[in-house]
C-alpha positions in Angstrom: -41.2 -58.1 112.9 -42.1 -58.9 109.3 -40.6 -61.8 107.4 -40.5 -61.8 103.6 -39.8 -64.7 101.3 -39.5 -64.3 97.5 -40.0 -66.9 94.9 -40.4 -67.1 91.1 -37.1 -66.0 89.7 -35.2 -67.7 87.0 -33.9 -67.6 83.5 -36.1 -66.3 80.7 -35.5 -65.3 77.1 -35.9 -61.7 76.0 -39.5 -60.9 75.4 -40.6 -63.5 77.9 -42.5 -63.3 81.1 -42.0 -64.1 84.8 -44.1 -63.6 87.9 -42.4 -63.0 91.3 -44.2 -63.6 94.5 -43.4 -62.4 98.0 -45.0 -64.1 101.0 -45.2 -61.9 104.1 -45.6 -63.1 107.6 -45.4 -61.8 111.2 -46.7 -58.3 112.0 -48.2 -57.8 108.5 -51.0 -55.6 110.0 -48.3 -52.9 110.5 -47.3 -52.8 106.8 -48.0 -49.5 105.0 -46.2 -50.1 101.7 -44.8 -53.1 99.9 -42.6 -53.1 96.9 -40.0 -54.7 94.7 -36.5 -53.4 94.3 -33.7 -54.8 92.1 -30.0 -54.6 92.0 -27.8 -55.4 89.0 -24.1 -56.2 89.3 -22.1 -53.0 89.9 -25.3 -50.9 90.3 -27.3 -49.5 93.2 -30.5 -51.0 94.3 -33.4 -49.3 92.7 -37.2 -49.3 93.2 -39.1 -51.2 90.6 -42.6 -51.0 91.8 -44.6 -50.4 95.0 -48.1 -50.6 96.3 -49.7 -48.8 99.3 -52.3 -50.0 101.8 -54.7 -47.9 99.7 -53.6 -49.8 96.6 -51.9 -46.9 95.0 -49.1 -48.2 92.7 -45.9 -46.6 91.6 -43.5 -47.8 88.9 -40.0 -47.0 87.7 -40.2 -45.4 84.3 -38.1 -48.3 82.8 -40.8 -50.9 83.7 -44.0 -48.9 83.1 -46.4 -50.8 80.8 -44.4 -54.0 81.2 -44.6 -54.8 85.0 -47.6 -55.0 87.2 -47.5 -55.1 91.0 -50.5 -56.5 93.0 -51.3 -57.6 96.5 -53.9 -59.5 98.3 -56.2 -57.7 100.8 -54.4 -59.3 103.8 -50.9 -58.1 102.8 -49.8 -61.7 102.9 -48.7 -61.9 99.3 -47.4 -59.3 96.9 -46.7 -60.3 93.3 -44.8 -58.7 90.4 -45.9 -59.7 86.9 -43.1 -59.0 84.5 -43.7 -59.1 80.7 -41.7 -58.3 77.6 -38.5 -58.8 79.7 -35.3 -57.3 78.5 -31.7 -58.2 79.2 -31.4 -55.0 81.2 -34.0 -56.3 83.6 -31.4 -58.9 84.8 -30.9 -58.4 88.5 -31.5 -59.7 91.9 -35.0 -58.7 92.9 -35.8 -58.0 96.5 -39.2 -57.7 98.2 -39.6 -54.8 100.6 -42.1 -53.9 103.3 -42.3 -50.7 105.2 -44.0 -50.0 108.5 -44.2 -46.6 110.1 -40.7 -46.9 111.6 -38.9 -49.9 109.9 -38.1 -51.3 106.5 -37.8 -55.1 105.9 -36.2 -57.0 103.1 -36.4 -60.5 101.7 -33.4 -62.5 100.7 -33.7 -61.8 97.0 -34.4 -63.8 93.9 -32.3 -63.8 90.7 -33.9 -62.9 87.4 -31.8 -63.4 84.3 -33.0 -62.4 80.9 -30.8 -63.9 78.2 -31.0 -65.8 75.0 
């Protein structure tokens, strides 16, 4: 079992920055990929960014150049640095961890970009 707890969401003005953090605990040695997803009202959950055990990163086209995902070597924390935020980035952001046979989710943290 893997437990994930997100933090760092909030209200920010357009053009501003926020950093989300995800604290992982439990069987973190079994994690292969961690990532951030988001879900806006009335829309499907979508991948924002992910990082593999080998530190390969992947980003949605809409956030490339603005968001950066990083992790510590122990898989205990994964962060998402978000810059130049736009109103369309408003969503609930979920931390995700994948092992070879399961997917785990955090409870989500709200990010609102508004003036």
